[in-house]
C-alpha positions in Angstrom: -20.1 112.6 18.0 -17.5 110.2 19.7 -14.8 111.8 17.1 -15.4 115.0 18.6 -14.6 113.9 21.7 -11.7 111.9 20.6 -10.5 115.4 19.6 -11.1 116.9 22.3 -9.1 114.4 24.4 -5.9 113.4 22.3 -4.0 115.7 24.5 -3.6 116.6 27.8 -5.4 114.8 30.6 -8.6 114.7 29.1 -7.0 111.9 27.3 -7.5 109.6 29.7 -11.4 110.7 30.0 -11.6 108.8 26.6 -11.2 105.8 28.4 -14.9 106.0 29.3 -16.2 108.4 26.6 -15.3 105.9 23.5 -16.7 102.8 25.3 -19.7 104.2 25.8 -19.4 105.4 21.7 -18.7 101.8 20.7 -21.9 100.6 22.8 -24.1 103.3 20.8 -22.6 102.0 17.6 -23.5 98.6 18.4 -19.8 97.2 18.9 -19.5 97.0 22.4 -18.2 93.5 22.7 -14.7 94.6 21.2 -14.3 95.8 25.0 -16.5 95.0 27.6 -17.5 90.6 28.8 -21.2 89.9 28.5 -23.6 90.2 31.5 -26.6 88.9 32.3 -27.7 91.4 34.3 -28.1 94.4 31.6 -30.8 97.4 32.2 -32.2 96.9 28.3 -32.0 94.7 25.3 -32.7 96.4 21.9 -34.0 93.6 19.6 -31.8 91.3 21.5 -29.2 93.8 21.7 -27.7 94.1 25.1 -26.7 97.8 26.4 -24.6 97.1 29.6 -24.9 98.6 32.8 -20.9 99.1 32.5 -21.5 101.5 29.4 -24.5 103.3 30.7 -22.4 104.1 34.4 -19.5 105.5 32.3 -21.9 107.8 30.4 -23.3 109.1 33.3 -20.3 109.8 34.9 -19.2 112.1 31.4 -22.8 113.9 31.2 -22.3 114.4 34.8 -19.2 115.8 34.4 -20.1 118.0 31.8 -23.1 119.8 33.8 -20.8 120.0 36.9 -18.2 122.3 34.8 -21.4 123.9 33.5 -23.4 124.7 36.4 -21.1 124.2 39.4 -19.8 121.0 41.4 -22.9 121.6 43.4 -25.4 121.3 40.6 -26.3 117.5 41.4 -26.7 118.4 45.4 -28.9 121.3 44.5 -31.3 118.9 42.3 -31.5 116.3 44.7 -32.4 118.8 47.1 -35.7 119.5 45.2 -36.0 115.9 44.0 -34.4 113.0 45.8 -35.2 110.8 43.1 -33.2 113.1 40.5 -30.3 110.7 40.4 -32.5 107.9 39.2 -34.4 110.2 37.0 -30.6 111.7 35.4 -29.9 108.1 34.6 -33.2 106.8 32.8 -32.7 109.9 30.7 -29.6 108.8 29.6 -30.5 105.5 28.9 -33.6 106.1 26.7 -30.7 108.2 24.9 -28.2 105.1 24.3 -31.9 103.3 23.4 -32.0 106.2 20.7 -28.8 105.6 19.4 -28.9 102.0 19.4 -32.3 101.9 17.3 -30.8 104.2 14.9 -27.9 102.4 14.6 -29.6 99.0 13.8 -32.1 101.0 11.4 -29.3 102.2 9.6 -27.5 98.9 9.2 -30.9 97.3 7.8 -30.9 99.9 5.4 -27.9 98.9 4.0 -25.6 102.2 4.2 -22.0 101.1 3.8 -18.8 102.9 4.1 -16.2 101.8 2.2 -13.0 100.9 4.1 -11.2 103.9 1.9 -13.6 106.3 3.3 -12.6 104.9 7.0 -8.5 105.1 6.3 -9.0 108.7 4.6 -11.0 109.9 7.5 -8.3 108.4 10.1 -5.7 110.0 8.6 -7.2 113.4 8.5 -7.9 113.5 12.0 -5.3 115.8 13.7 -5.3 114.1 16.8 -3.5 111.4 15.0 -1.1 113.9 13.3 2.4 115.3 14.1 3.8 118.5 12.7 1.0 118.4 10.1 0.9 114.6 9.0 -0.4 111.4 10.0 2.0 109.5 12.3 1.3 106.0 13.0 3.1 106.1 16.5 1.0 108.7 17.8 -1.9 107.0 16.2 -1.4 103.9 18.4 -0.3 105.9 21.7 -3.7 107.7 21.3 -5.9 104.6 20.6 -4.1 103.0 23.6 -4.9 106.0 25.7 -8.7 106.0 24.7 -8.8 102.2 25.7 -9.3 100.7 22.5 -7.7 97.3 22.1 -7.4 97.4 18.0 -7.0 99.9 15.3 -9.9 97.3 13.8 -12.2 98.3 16.7 -11.8 102.0 16.5 -11.8 101.9 12.6 -15.6 99.7 12.7 -16.7 102.4 15.6 -15.6 105.2 13.3 -17.5 103.6 10.5 -20.7 103.4 12.0 -20.2 107.2 12.8 -19.8 107.9 9.4 -22.5 105.9 8.6 -24.8 107.8 10.8 -23.2 111.2 9.3 -24.7 109.8 5.5 -28.3 108.6 6.7 -29.1 111.6 8.5 -27.4 114.0 5.7 -31.1 114.1 4.1 -32.8 114.9 7.1 -30.3 117.4 8.4 -29.9 119.7 5.1 -34.0 119.1 3.7 -35.5 121.4 5.7 -36.2 125.4 5.4 -37.5 128.3 7.3 -41.0 130.2 5.9 -40.7 134.1 6.0 -43.7 134.2 8.4 -41.8 132.0 10.5 -38.6 133.9 10.8 -40.7 137.3 11.0 -42.8 135.6 14.5 -39.6 134.6 15.8 -38.0 138.1 15.2 -41.2 140.2 17.0 -40.7 137.8 20.2 -36.7 138.5 19.8 -37.2 142.2 19.5 -39.6 142.3 22.3 -39.2 144.7 24.6 -41.4 144.2 27.9 -41.9 146.9 31.0 -42.3 145.3 34.4 -42.4 146.0 38.2 -41.0 144.2 40.4 -43.2 144.0 44.5 -40.8 142.5 46.8 -42.3 141.3 49.9 -40.3 142.1 53.1 -40.4 138.6 55.0 -39.0 139.8 57.8 -41.9 141.9 58.7 -44.3 138.7 58.8 -41.2 137.0 61.5 -42.5 136.7 64.8 -41.8 134.3 67.9 -44.4 131.9 67.9 -45.5 130.3 71.2 -44.5 126.6 70.8 -46.3 124.1 73.5 -44.3 121.0 74.1 -46.9 118.8 72.1 -46.8 120.9 69.3 -42.6 119.6 69.1 -43.8 116.6 69.5 -46.7 116.3 66.8 -43.9 118.6 64.3 -41.2 116.1 65.2 -43.4 113.0 64.8 -44.6 114.3 61.4 -41.2 115.9 60.3 -38.7 112.5 61.3 -37.5 112.5 57.9 -35.9 116.3 57.9 -34.1 115.6 61.0 -31.9 112.7 60.3 -28.7 111.2 61.1 -26.2 110.7 58.0 -26.1 107.1 56.5 -22.6 105.3 57.0 -20.5 103.2 54.4 -18.0 101.0 55.3 -16.2 100.0 52.3 -12.7 98.7 50.8 -11.0 100.4 47.9 -8.1 100.2 46.0 -6.5 103.9 45.1 -3.5 103.9 43.0 -1.6 106.9 41.4 1.5 107.2 39.0 3.4 108.2 41.7 2.6 105.3 43.9 4.2 102.9 41.2 7.6 104.7 40.5 9.2 102.3 43.1 7.6 99.3 40.4 10.2 100.6 37.9 13.4 99.2 37.2 16.1 99.6 35.0 19.4 99.0 33.7 22.6 101.2 33.1 22.0 99.9 29.4 17.9 101.6 29.8 19.4 104.7 31.0 22.2 105.2 28.5 19.4 104.7 25.9 17.0 107.3 27.5 20.1 109.6 27.6 20.9 108.9 23.9 17.7 109.6 23.0 17.0 112.5 24.6 20.3 114.4 24.3 18.4 117.7 23.7 17.7 117.6 27.7 21.1 117.8 28.6 22.6 119.9 25.8 22.4 123.9 26.2 22.1 125.6 22.9 24.6 128.1 21.4 23.1 131.5 22.3 23.9 134.9 20.9 24.9 138.0 22.9 23.9 141.5 20.7 23.4 144.9 21.2 20.6 146.9 19.3 19.3 150.1 18.3 15.3 150.6 17.8 13.4 152.9 15.6 9.7 153.4 15.2 7.2 155.6 13.5 6.8 155.8 9.4 10.4 156.9 8.8 12.0 154.4 11.0 13.7 153.2 7.6 14.6 156.3 6.8 16.1 157.0 10.2 18.0 153.8 11.0 20.0 154.2 7.5 21.3 157.7 8.6 22.2 155.8 11.8 24.0 152.8 10.3 25.8 155.1 7.8 27.4 156.9 11.4 28.5 153.3 12.4 30.1 152.2 9.3 31.9 155.7 9.5 33.2 154.7 12.7 30.7 155.9 15.3 30.5 154.4 18.6 27.1 151.9 19.0 26.5 152.0 22.6 26.7 156.0 22.3 24.6 155.9 19.4 21.9 153.1 20.9 21.7 155.8 23.8 20.8 158.6 22.0 18.6 157.2 19.3 17.0 153.7 20.5 13.4 153.8 21.2 13.7 150.7 23.6 14.3 152.3 26.9 14.9 149.2 29.3 18.1 148.7 26.7 19.1 151.9 25.2 20.5 153.2 28.7 23.0 149.9 28.5 24.3 150.8 25.4 21.4 148.3 23.9 22.8 145.3 25.2 20.5 142.5 25.6 20.6 139.1 27.4 21.7 136.2 25.5 19.5 133.5 23.9 19.4 130.7 22.0 17.8 130.5 18.0 14.1 130.4 18.2 13.6 132.7 21.4 13.8 135.8 19.5 11.2 137.7 17.2 12.3 135.7 14.0 13.5 138.6 12.2 16.3 139.5 15.2 16.8 135.7 15.6 17.6 135.6 11.7 19.9 138.9 11.6 21.4 138.2 15.2 22.4 134.6 13.9 23.6 135.5 10.2 26.3 137.8 12.3 29.8 135.3 11.8 31.8 138.1 14.3 31.5 139.4 16.8 32.0 143.1 16.7 29.8 142.4 13.5 27.2 145.0 12.8 23.8 144.3 10.6 21.8 146.1 8.2 19.1 147.7 8.9 16.1 144.5 9.8 12.5 145.0 10.4 10.6 143.2 12.9 7.4 143.4 14.4 8.7 146.2 16.9 9.9 148.4 14.6 13.1 148.7 12.5 16.5 147.6 14.3 20.5 148.0 13.6 22.0 144.6 15.2 25.5 144.2 16.6 27.0 140.7 17.9 28.7 141.3 21.0 29.7 137.9 22.1 28.7 134.1 20.7 28.3 131.5 23.9 29.3 128.2 22.4 26.9 125.1 22.8 27.8 123.2 25.9 26.8 119.3 26.5 26.5 117.2 29.9 28.1 113.9 29.9 25.7 110.7 31.3 27.9 110.5 34.6 27.1 114.3 34.9 23.7 113.8 34.1 23.0 110.3 35.9 20.8 111.7 38.5 18.4 113.6 36.0 18.3 110.8 33.8 17.3 108.2 36.4 14.4 110.9 37.8 12.9 111.5 34.0 13.3 108.0 32.9 11.4 106.6 36.5 8.8 109.3 35.7 8.4 108.4 31.9 8.1 104.7 32.7 5.7 104.8 35.6 2.9 106.3 33.6 3.4 103.3 31.6 3.3 100.8 34.7 0.0 102.7 35.9 -1.5 102.3 32.7 -0.8 98.5 32.9 -1.7 98.3 35.9 -5.0 100.3 35.6 -6.2 98.0 32.8 -5.6 94.9 35.3 -7.5 96.3 38.7 -10.3 97.5 35.5 -10.4 93.5 34.0 -10.0 92.0 37.1 -12.1 93.5 39.8 -15.0 93.5 37.0 -14.2 90.1 36.4 -14.2 89.1 40.1 -17.0 91.3 41.3 -17.1 90.2 45.1 -13.7 91.3 46.0 -11.1 93.6 45.2 -8.2 91.4 46.6 -7.6 89.5 43.4 -7.3 92.8 41.3 -4.3 93.7 44.1 -3.2 90.3 43.8 -3.0 90.4 39.8 -2.0 93.7 39.5 1.2 93.5 41.8 2.2 90.1 40.3 1.9 91.6 36.7 5.7 91.5 36.4 6.7 88.1 37.0 10.7 89.3 37.7 9.6 92.2 40.3 6.4 91.4 42.2 5.4 94.3 44.5 2.7 95.3 46.9 2.1 98.6 45.4 -1.7 98.2 44.8 -3.2 97.9 48.2 -6.3 96.6 49.5 -7.5 99.6 52.3 -10.7 99.5 54.2 -12.9 103.4 55.3 -14.6 102.3 58.4 -17.7 104.3 58.1 -17.8 107.1 55.8 -20.9 109.6 56.6 -22.8 111.0 53.5 -22.8 114.0 55.2 -18.7 114.4 56.1 -17.3 117.8 55.7 -13.5 118.6 54.6 -12.7 115.0 53.1 -9.1 114.4 51.6 -8.7 113.4 48.4 -9.8 111.0 46.7 -13.0 110.7 49.2 -13.4 114.3 48.9 -14.5 114.0 44.8 -18.2 113.7 44.3 -17.5 111.1 41.5 -16.2 108.6 44.2 -18.9 109.5 46.9 -21.5 108.9 44.2 -20.3 105.6 43.6 -19.7 104.8 47.7 -23.3 105.9 48.5 -24.7 104.4 45.1 -27.7 101.9 46.4 -27.3 99.9 43.3 -24.0 99.2 43.9 -24.5 98.5 47.5 -27.4 96.4 47.0 -25.8 94.3 44.3 -22.2 93.6 46.6 -20.6 93.8 43.2 -17.4 95.9 42.6 -17.8 99.5 41.3 -16.3 100.3 38.2 -13.1 102.3 37.4 -13.2 105.8 38.8 -10.9 107.7 36.8 -9.6 110.7 38.6 -7.9 112.3 36.1 -4.9 110.7 33.7 -2.8 110.0 37.1 -5.2 108.4 39.5 -7.9 106.0 39.7 -10.6 104.5 42.5 -12.4 101.4 42.3 -14.8 100.6 45.7 -16.2 97.5 47.0 -19.0 98.8 49.8 -18.7 96.3 52.4 -21.6 97.6 55.5 -23.8 100.1 55.3 -25.9 102.2 58.0 -29.3 103.6 57.1 -29.8 107.0 58.3 -31.9 107.1 61.3 -34.2 109.7 63.1 -32.4 112.2 65.5 -33.6 112.0 69.4 -36.5 114.9 70.0 -34.0 116.7 72.6 -31.5 117.1 69.7 -33.6 118.6 67.3 -36.1 121.0 69.3 -34.3 124.1 68.8 -34.3 123.4 65.2 -38.3 122.1 65.4 -39.2 125.5 67.1 -37.3 127.6 64.5 -38.9 125.4 61.6 -42.4 126.1 63.5 -41.7 129.8 63.3 -40.4 129.8 59.7 -43.6 127.8 58.7 -45.6 130.4 60.4 -44.0 133.3 58.8 -44.3 131.5 55.6 -48.0 131.1 55.7 -48.6 135.0 56.3 -46.7 135.6 53.8 -48.5 133.5 51.5 -51.8 134.8 52.6 -50.5 138.7 52.5 -49.4 138.3 48.5 -53.0 136.4 48.3 -54.5 139.4 49.1 -52.3 141.7 46.9 -52.9 139.3 44.1 -56.7 140.2 44.9 -56.6 143.1 44.9 -54.8 143.4 41.5 -57.7 141.6 40.0 -59.9 144.1 40.8 -57.7 147.1 39.0 -56.8 148.2 42.1 -53.4 149.5 43.3 -51.2 148.2 45.8 -49.2 151.6 46.2 -50.4 152.0 50.0 -49.1 148.5 51.3 -45.6 150.2 50.7 -46.2 152.6 53.7 -46.4 149.7 55.9 -43.1 148.4 54.9 -44.7 144.9 53.8 -43.0 145.4 50.6 -40.9 147.5 48.6 -42.1 148.3 44.8 -39.2 149.4 42.3 -39.2 151.6 39.5 -40.5 150.4 36.4 -37.7 148.2 33.9 -37.7 147.6 30.9 -36.2 144.4 29.3 -35.6 143.0 26.1 -35.3 138.7 25.9 -31.5 138.8 25.2 -31.0 141.4 28.4 -28.3 139.9 30.8 -28.6 142.6 33.3 -31.4 141.4 35.6 -32.1 137.8 37.4 -32.2 135.2 34.3 -35.2 133.5 36.4 -37.2 136.7 36.7 -36.6 137.6 33.0 -38.4 134.3 32.5 -40.7 134.6 34.3 -41.4 138.2 33.0 -41.9 136.5 29.4 -43.9 133.9 30.5 -46.6 136.0 31.7 -49.5 136.8 29.2 -50.2 140.0 27.0 -52.9 142.2 28.7 -55.4 143.9 26.7 -54.8 147.5 26.1 -54.4 149.7 29.3 -54.6 146.4 31.6 -51.8 144.9 33.6 -51.1 141.4 33.8 -49.4 139.9 37.2 -48.0 136.8 38.9 -46.7 135.8 42.2 -43.3 134.0 42.5 -40.6 132.6 45.0 -37.0 133.1 44.2 -34.0 130.2 45.0 -34.1 131.7 48.6 -37.8 131.3 49.2 -38.2 135.3 49.1 -41.8 136.2 47.5 -42.4 138.9 44.8 -45.0 139.5 42.6 -44.3 140.9 38.9 -46.3 143.2 37.2 -46.4 143.6 33.5 -47.2 147.4 32.4 -46.6 147.3 28.9 -45.4 145.1 25.6 -43.6 146.6 22.6 -42.1 145.1 19.8 -39.1 146.7 18.0 -38.6 144.7 14.9 -36.3 146.7 12.5 -35.0 145.0 9.3 -32.0 143.0 9.5 -30.7 140.6 7.0 -27.3 139.1 9.0 -29.8 138.4 12.0 -32.9 136.4 9.7 -30.6 135.0 7.9 -29.3 133.5 11.1 -32.6 132.8 12.3 -33.5 131.0 9.1 -30.7 128.8 9.9 -32.1 128.3 13.4 -35.3 127.4 12.7 -34.0 124.9 9.5 -31.8 123.5 12.5 -34.9 123.1 14.6 -37.0 121.2 12.3 -34.5 118.8 11.1 -33.7 117.9 15.0 -37.9 117.7 15.2 -37.4 115.0 11.7 -34.6 113.5 13.7 -36.8 112.6 16.5 -39.6 111.3 14.3 -37.3 109.5 13.0 -36.0 107.9 15.8 -39.4 107.2 17.5 -40.4 105.6 14.2 -37.3 103.2 14.4 -38.3 102.7 18.1 -42.2 101.8 17.2 -40.6 99.1 15.0 -38.4 97.8 17.8 -38.4 95.4 20.4 -37.6 97.5 23.5 -37.0 95.3 26.7 -36.1 96.8 30.3 -34.8 95.2 33.3 -37.3 96.9 35.6 -35.2 94.9 38.6 -33.5 98.2 38.3 -34.6 101.2 40.6 -33.8 103.8 38.0 -36.1 102.1 35.4 -39.6 102.1 37.9 -41.0 105.1 35.1 -39.8 104.0 32.6 -42.6 104.3 29.6 -41.8 100.9 28.0 -41.3 97.4 29.5 -41.5 95.4 26.6 -42.9 96.2 23.5 -43.0 94.8 19.5 
């Protein structure tokens, strides 16, 4: 739920990403009108309630970021290589999820679930992102809401109220399911199953040969596969790229501002009192007894440094008579810190003190008094810190202006730049600039930031944005930078000339011939196995290598995940027989898996069974949730805007 995202983002760089996350959550909760102006060109309406394109784009961006963090930066490139319509399908799936949330919100409202204001207020006050030192803090509350993009606490309260309503409404569904013993037993058998398999690897190099390719074949192949040999498409666009560093020149101040900052942050310009001590460390079970004996010697007038060298079990300080570097309060172990700062005069020696390291005797060598710099001594640092702090506020103001004005005036970025630069009437500036990128190719390498960022490239080459002629949404680049783009011109992909790709075509024809040879050979091996005959003799040809049999469990992580999945998808064969299948790995290498044996090794395990019982109950609850959402959808009027390219494959267009 969106409160989890708020909790995750209330500190650190993720806080700025909340702007997008929370807006999407508002749409799900049915309160999007708090933040986003009405639009006529939205992807869908649910019982007359629009789900805006802006919110969908934000949610798509968030989900893409999650997947890239989980599977790597090239995840979407890899998916697009498999299916060039993947982005549209991904976007449509996110929209379906938002429709589900909207129908559920409307069902909850119709059912009359009422969440009292006192409960919402109590939840807010208990949320750790709004607390300082364990207590609710109004300033922290306002700060987090502002950074998250909320226009008012009321808007946040309404969104939270809807969130709690969902929890309340779904609680009977979530808690009402249970698992039967037979279900747990069946799942246990599956999880504890061991499978023994043999992998047969096809040596692709044995099927690679120099194919004699005629000019006519090259020409025919080129005509049939022109889409494989294209010049990259290119985009010309204008953009606004702004960082907190860019707006430092827009921070203006007086001596009074600087003096106030200095007075509010005196701790930055004060060096606290420090203590320089020596210690003798004792460790082991008899550490306290030894310490008391040495303390008695010190009381009798023995030299501290000599005893430290003789007895201390801290070798790094013992050779220097037990001396430690000077430290301020709070920068040592608590016990040592307390004992050192409790000594009043230089030369005083403490009683034995226990710490996490052992038992210490501490001697005070020196007191370094607290010192403070004057304003004049600190002025250059005060200016630097003040500007850095205020530039964040200026940046956030200009970011909001650019977001609002570029949305309200979608045909150009000029209006947004002008408004942002004139936001401070007393100090107009030219910090926010509209710049032009004169044709960026989609296959360009080694791009400079921010155009090296996938989120920016996705937007620059977004077909729908290009066709709409509108400004993009704000593209967040962490807490201190953003980009907005407007596409000015587009040059589509064009076929490369035959002479440019002739070598590639010859290589591709050879590769196709090799692949066909491999497939024919593998089919022959499968036919041999189907007759119940051995293929061991083929290993002598060098065309295959047969690995030694391996035994794995479903939870085994010592083999490739795709291989493990394929092994466990093979059906069990009758006793004494084998089953087999042919596969390709991600690099196009063919292999055969032979399932030799299946063994169930289920043993009693109460903690495992309790865990599986909970998992089965959770799965049933999720299934009930799906039924509930489908029922809500069946009773809803869902109107898709089929002019959106990513909705061409939607299952519904308008239903009552």
